[in-house]
Residue, then its C-alpha position, 0 to 999 in steps of 0.5 A: m500500500v502506498t499513501n498519498i505522501g509516497v510512503n510504502l506502508e506495506s513491507k516484506e518485513c511485516r508479518m501481519k496477515g491481511s491488508g492494511y497498515c503494518p505497525h512495524p515502523l511505529e513499533t520501532a519508533n515507539s522504542f525510541l519515543s517511549k524513552k523517558w523525556t524524549i517527547s518532552i525534550i523534542m517538544t520543548i526545543g521545537n516550541f522555543q526554536k533554539l535553546r541553550f542547555n540550561d534553558i532546556l534543563n529549566r523547562v523540562e521539569g524533573i530531568t537531570g543534567k546527566t540525562l539531558a546531556e545523554r538524550l541530546k547526544e542521542f538526538e544529535n546522532l539521530k539527526l533530530i537536533k542540531r548543536t551549534i557552538y559559538k566561539e565566545i567566552p564563555p562558550r555558548v551552545e544552542y540546540e534546535l530541531t533539524l528538518k527531521g526533528e521538526r517532522l517528528m514534532r509535527a507527527i507528535v502533536p496530533l498524538i498529544k491532542w488525542a491524549a489531552n482529549n481522551r484522558 
């Protein structure tokens, strides 16, 4: 099955019998998205466009600096965020979503709306 956005939703990897959407891609994404703080960090950076480390730390209630640093590194490796270092004293580092990160954020928004309306 090919959707109007050109994504092949049927896969030889899918073992679901019958026709329709194969859940495999979402299950793979869920293993990443279900990590604690992932959605909060992505949404926070996306909502504010560019943020410094301490700004993110202060906006995501309850996260530790160590965990935030680990998640940001993971997101950078996945090309979801861009880390920009400015050669200033003291050094300034800003984080922003890449195009891939922005697409992820736009995909998460309807799920957030659904969750808010179906508590």
